[in-house]
NUBANU-816581 format. One line per field, with one value per residue (C-alpha): residue in three letters; z, y, x; residue number from 1. Coordinates in steps of 0.1 Angstrom, whole numbers, plus 5000, padded with zeros to 4 digits. Last residue first. Layout:
numar = c(ALA | ...)
c3 = c(Z | ...)
c2 = c(Y | ...)
c1 = c(X | ...)
kolza = c(NUM | ...)
This chain:
numar = c(THR | LYS | PRO | GLN | PRO | THR | ASN | ALA | ALA | LEU | LEU | LYS | GLU | MET | VAL | GLU | LEU | PRO | LEU | GLU | HIS | THR | THR | VAL | TYR | VAL | ASP | SER | HIS | LYS | PRO | ILE | ALA | THR | TRP | ALA | ILE | GLU | PHE | GLU | PRO | GLN | HIS | SER | ALA | PRO | SER | VAL | ARG | LEU | ILE | ALA | GLN | GLY | CYS | GLU | THR | ARG | GLN | SER | GLU | HIS | ALA | ASN | PHE | ASP | VAL | GLY | ASP | PRO | VAL | VAL | ALA | TYR | GLU | GLN | ARG | GLU | PHE | ASP | ALA | LEU | TRP | ASP | ARG | ALA | ALA | ARG | LYS | ARG | ARG | ARG | SER | GLY | ALA | ALA | VAL | ILE | ALA | ASP | GLN | CYS | ALA | ASP | LEU | ILE | GLY | GLN | ASP | TYR | PHE | GLN | ALA | PRO | SER | GLY | TRP | PHE | TYR | LEU | GLU | TYR | LEU | ASP | SER | ASP | ARG | GLN | ARG | ALA | GLU | ARG | ALA | LEU | ALA | VAL | ARG | ASN | ARG | ILE | LEU | GLU | ALA | ARG | LYS | PRO | THR | LEU | GLU | VAL | ILE | ALA | TYR | ASP | CYS | ASP | GLY | SER | TYR | ASN | ALA | ASP | SER | SER | HIS | VAL | ASN | LEU | ILE | LEU | HIS | MET)
c3 = c(4951 | 4975 | 4961 | 4977 | 5001 | 4993 | 5021 | 5016 | 4978 | 4978 | 5003 | 4982 | 4950 | 4965 | 4979 | 4944 | 4932 | 4956 | 4975 | 4974 | 5004 | 4998 | 4983 | 4996 | 4973 | 4984 | 4969 | 4993 | 4994 | 4992 | 4999 | 4968 | 4958 | 4954 | 4952 | 4950 | 4930 | 4926 | 4893 | 4880 | 4847 | 4852 | 4869 | 4901 | 4931 | 4919 | 4915 | 4883 | 4894 | 4887 | 4901 | 4908 | 4909 | 4929 | 4916 | 4945 | 4982 | 5009 | 5040 | 5049 | 5078 | 5105 | 5122 | 5087 | 5082 | 5111 | 5117 | 5127 | 5108 | 5108 | 5080 | 5060 | 5063 | 5049 | 5059 | 5061 | 5094 | 5109 | 5099 | 5114 | 5147 | 5147 | 5142 | 5169 | 5194 | 5185 | 5192 | 5225 | 5236 | 5226 | 5241 | 5250 | 5217 | 5219 | 5186 | 5206 | 5209 | 5172 | 5164 | 5187 | 5169 | 5136 | 5150 | 5163 | 5128 | 5114 | 5140 | 5127 | 5099 | 5067 | 5030 | 5007 | 4979 | 4949 | 4926 | 4894 | 4870 | 4860 | 4862 | 4847 | 4861 | 4852 | 4815 | 4802 | 4788 | 4758 | 4738 | 4764 | 4790 | 4771 | 4770 | 4807 | 4815 | 4796 | 4812 | 4846 | 4837 | 4830 | 4864 | 4881 | 4865 | 4877 | 4912 | 4912 | 4901 | 4927 | 4953 | 4971 | 4991 | 4995 | 5028 | 5031 | 5061 | 5074 | 5051 | 5078 | 5052 | 5051 | 5063 | 5078 | 5057 | 5025 | 4996 | 5020 | 5029 | 5034 | 5053 | 5038 | 5051 | 5030 | 5028 | 5018)
c2 = c(5150 | 5125 | 5105 | 5114 | 5089 | 5080 | 5086 | 5121 | 5121 | 5086 | 5097 | 5127 | 5108 | 5081 | 5109 | 5123 | 5089 | 5087 | 5054 | 5035 | 5012 | 4977 | 4950 | 4915 | 4894 | 4866 | 4831 | 4812 | 4785 | 4808 | 4845 | 4864 | 4894 | 4932 | 4962 | 4998 | 5028 | 5062 | 5080 | 5116 | 5118 | 5152 | 5160 | 5143 | 5134 | 5098 | 5092 | 5071 | 5038 | 5020 | 4984 | 4962 | 4925 | 4893 | 4863 | 4842 | 4846 | 4828 | 4850 | 4868 | 4852 | 4877 | 4874 | 4876 | 4911 | 4924 | 4960 | 4981 | 5012 | 5023 | 5012 | 5043 | 5048 | 5039 | 5040 | 5078 | 5082 | 5048 | 5053 | 5087 | 5075 | 5045 | 5069 | 5092 | 5062 | 5049 | 5084 | 5087 | 5054 | 5063 | 5099 | 5098 | 5082 | 5049 | 5033 | 5003 | 5022 | 5029 | 4993 | 4979 | 5000 | 4986 | 4951 | 4956 | 4965 | 4933 | 4911 | 4921 | 4895 | 4901 | 4905 | 4910 | 4934 | 4933 | 4923 | 4904 | 4910 | 4947 | 4959 | 4991 | 5010 | 5037 | 5041 | 5056 | 5086 | 5065 | 5076 | 5102 | 5076 | 5051 | 5078 | 5086 | 5047 | 5043 | 5073 | 5058 | 5025 | 5043 | 5061 | 5027 | 5012 | 5042 | 5038 | 5002 | 5012 | 5041 | 5015 | 5012 | 4979 | 4971 | 4957 | 4948 | 4947 | 4925 | 4895 | 4869 | 4852 | 4882 | 4869 | 4884 | 4915 | 4895 | 4915 | 4922 | 4957 | 4961 | 4989 | 4998 | 4995 | 5011 | 4999 | 5021)
c1 = c(5276 | 5261 | 5232 | 5198 | 5184 | 5148 | 5123 | 5110 | 5109 | 5094 | 5067 | 5060 | 5057 | 5035 | 5012 | 5009 | 5000 | 4970 | 4973 | 4940 | 4932 | 4942 | 4921 | 4912 | 4891 | 4871 | 4867 | 4890 | 4916 | 4945 | 4936 | 4926 | 4946 | 4944 | 4967 | 4957 | 4969 | 4954 | 4950 | 4942 | 4924 | 4910 | 4878 | 4891 | 4872 | 4867 | 4904 | 4907 | 4920 | 4951 | 4951 | 4980 | 4972 | 4978 | 4959 | 4970 | 4975 | 4994 | 4996 | 5028 | 5047 | 5058 | 5093 | 5108 | 5093 | 5114 | 5101 | 5131 | 5126 | 5088 | 5066 | 5056 | 5018 | 4985 | 4948 | 4949 | 4931 | 4938 | 4976 | 4977 | 4962 | 4986 | 5016 | 5003 | 4998 | 5033 | 5048 | 5028 | 5042 | 5078 | 5079 | 5115 | 5123 | 5142 | 5133 | 5118 | 5085 | 5085 | 5092 | 5066 | 5040 | 5050 | 5051 | 5015 | 5005 | 5023 | 5006 | 4971 | 4974 | 4996 | 4994 | 5023 | 5019 | 5042 | 5015 | 5019 | 4990 | 4982 | 4946 | 4934 | 4904 | 4879 | 4880 | 4849 | 4868 | 4880 | 4909 | 4921 | 4916 | 4939 | 4966 | 4962 | 4963 | 4995 | 5012 | 4999 | 5016 | 5049 | 5046 | 5039 | 5069 | 5090 | 5077 | 5088 | 5123 | 5125 | 5115 | 5081 | 5080 | 5044 | 5031 | 4995 | 4971 | 4943 | 4949 | 4940 | 4918 | 4897 | 4863 | 4832 | 4827 | 4834 | 4849 | 4877 | 4893 | 4930 | 4948 | 4981 | 5017 | 5044 | 5079 | 5108)
kolza = c(172 | 171 | 170 | 169 | 168 | 167 | 166 | 165 | 164 | 163 | 162 | 161 | 160 | 159 | 158 | 157 | 156 | 155 | 154 | 153 | 152 | 151 | 150 | 149 | 148 | 147 | 146 | 145 | 144 | 143 | 142 | 141 | 140 | 139 | 138 | 137 | 136 | 135 | 134 | 133 | 132 | 131 | 130 | 129 | 128 | 127 | 126 | 125 | 124 | 123 | 122 | 121 | 120 | 119 | 118 | 117 | 116 | 115 | 114 | 113 | 112 | 111 | 110 | 109 | 108 | 107 | 106 | 105 | 104 | 103 | 102 | 101 | 100 | 99 | 98 | 97 | 96 | 95 | 94 | 93 | 92 | 91 | 90 | 89 | 88 | 87 | 86 | 85 | 84 | 83 | 82 | 81 | 80 | 79 | 78 | 77 | 76 | 75 | 74 | 73 | 72 | 71 | 70 | 69 | 68 | 67 | 66 | 65 | 64 | 63 | 62 | 61 | 60 | 59 | 58 | 57 | 56 | 55 | 54 | 53 | 52 | 51 | 50 | 49 | 48 | 47 | 46 | 45 | 44 | 43 | 42 | 41 | 40 | 39 | 38 | 37 | 36 | 35 | 34 | 33 | 32 | 31 | 30 | 29 | 28 | 27 | 26 | 25 | 24 | 23 | 22 | 21 | 20 | 19 | 18 | 17 | 16 | 15 | 14 | 13 | 12 | 11 | 10 | 9 | 8 | 7 | 6 | 5 | 4 | 3 | 2 | 1)
């Protein structure tokens, strides 16, 4: 399953065409995130001032506006009777949540990801939480720039729900 996340730049006027990020969320990657969360919880128990942990090597690929258009086009091409409405609903949900599952049919090879460096995954303590609950985001620096682009945070409980809903179950 691929997720698309909205991206925010440290410079309001420049994002290096890194407007959206795509992250492939596999069971293996989810397990790595769970292990890192366990590490973060342990560290937070030892030091309650912990707010963020950064991990080098981000799986996020950053794209320009075209990838969002491709997501909407994939919904329209899916053949539903109410295709345009489905695309508008998908976009409205994405704009509200700032993340969504990438629809089937999006051809990533037709869209070149932007060149970035210093890719990292960030585990952050959820600001609304009294317990050490975490969210994950991804960040990078567009090549030949000095700005950071960072995805919207994805709550870990949302990650688990999306994985459960979008991972085929083995046949018994």
